[in-house]
N, C-alpha and C positions, 0 to 999 in steps of 0.2 A: 477438621480443616475445611474451610469454606471453598465452594466452587462457584465462581462468578461467570463462567463462560459456558456456552452450549456447543460450540464447534470451532474448529480451526476455520477462520474466515477466508484468508487468502495468504499467499506467499509472494514476496517480492524478491527478484533475483537480478544480479548484474549480468549483463550479456555483452558480448563484443559487437554484435550487429543486430539491432532490433528487428530489421526487416527479415533477416534470415531466421531469427527466433520466432517471429510471428508465423512465417511459413511452416516451420517445424511443428509448432504447437497446433496449428490448424490441421496440417496434413497427418501428423502422427497421432495426436490425441483428439482431434475434432473440436478444439476450443474455438470460440467465436470472438471476433474482435469487437470491443465496445468503442474504443477510440484510441488514437495515437497522436502524439505531439512531438515537436522537436524544434531545433533552431529555425527561425530566430526567436520564437516565443518561449522556448525552454532551452536551457544551456546544453541539454543532451536529449536524445530520443527517449521517450517513455511511452508505454502503451498499457492499456487495461484489456485483459482477456477473461472470458468466462466460460463455464461449462453449461450453464442453463440460463435462467432469467436474472440472477443477481448481477449487479453492475460489474463486478470483477471477482475472479478467484485467483488470478495470477497477474502480477505487475512485472513488466520487464523494464529495466533501467539500463540504457546503453551507456557504456563507459565513454567519456570524452577521450580524445586522442592522447592528451597529456596524461590522463589517469591510466590509460592502458600501458604506458611506459613506466609509470611511477612505482609499481609494486604494491605490496600490502602493508599499510600502516597498522600499528596496533590501535586498539580502541574500538569505539562504536562502529558497528557494521554499516551504518549509514555513510560513514566516511571512507570505507574500504575502496580500494581502487583495483579490484581484481574480480574476476568472474566468481559468482557464488551468492550466498544468502545476503539479502538486503534487510529483510525483517520477516517475522512470522506474526500473523494477526489472529486474534481470538475474538469471536463475536459474543457479546452479551445479548441475552434475549430481549431486553428492553432498556430504556434509559434509566429507570430506577435501579436496576441491577448494575448497570454501567457505573452510575454514581456511587453505588455501594462498593464496587471494585476499586474505584478511585480513592474512596475514603479508606478502604482496607489497606491499599498499598501505602498511602500516606501514613497511616497508623503504624505500619511496619517499618517506616523509615526509608522506603524505597524512593529514590530520587527520580523524578520524571526528566527525560531528556528532551521531550517535545510535548506540547499540548497542555491541557485539553483544549481542543478546538473543533471546528466544523470543516470537513473536507468538501468544500463546494462553493459555488458562487454566492451563496447566502451568508457565508462567513465574513468577518470583518478584519481578520488579521492576515499576516503575510503567508500563512500556511493554507489559506483558503484559495480555491482556484476554480475557474471554469473547467468543466470536465470531471470534477470531483463528484463522488457519489452522494454527498450530503451527510455522510456518517459523522458521528461525534467520536473523537478518538483521542487517546493519549498514548505515549510511548515511554518505555523504560528499558534498561539493559538487564540481560540475564548475567549470571556469574562469569560467563565467558565473553561478555560484552556484545552478544548478539542482540539486536534490537527486537523488542516485542511490543506489539500493539494490542490494545483492547479497545473495541469499538462497539457501537450500536447504530441502528437505523440505516442499514445499507439499502439503497433503492433497488428496485427491479427495473430491468430494461425490456420494454415491450414495444417501443417506438423511438424515433429520434427525439432528442431533447437537448437542452443546454449541457447536460452532464454526459450525454451520449449522442453527439451530433451526427454521426454517420455509422450507426452500429450494424453489424451483421444481424439479420432477423431471421 
C-alpha cells in the first residue's frame, strides 16, 4: 500500500466565535496568529494559526449566524453548519509526490470535491486568495464524508508578506 504523505499538515475546525478561539489557542496552547479575515472580504471569520514557522497548523472557520441556527446537514464536512471538523490535511513532501498521490486517487476512482489548485494570490481560480500559503492542494471525502486535503509546498512565515500580512513573530 503506497504512502504519499509525510505528516498531518493542518486541521480546520468550525467555531462559534473566531476571536474567542484565537484567544484560547494562543493562551492555552501558545499558537501564533498568521492572519485573520472576515466580513466584508469573506462571508465569515477565518484565521490561520501555527505552532512554529509553517504558515498554518490550524484553521478556524467561524459559523455565520444563519448557519449557527441551521443544524448539521449530511454530506461533505465543508458544508456542515455546526462546531467540529472542517477538514484534515496531509502534506506530501514535494510536488512530484503530490502529483503521484493525485494520480493514485484518480486511479482508484476517488472523486475530488475540490481542486487541484493553488491556495494563494498566485493562483488563477476562485479558490485562490490573498492570505493563502501558496500550497498546491486537492480535496476528497473519506467514507464518512469528512473532507481530506493532500497538499505540498506550504510556505514558512518569518516576516510579513502578502500571505501573512500581520503575523505574530
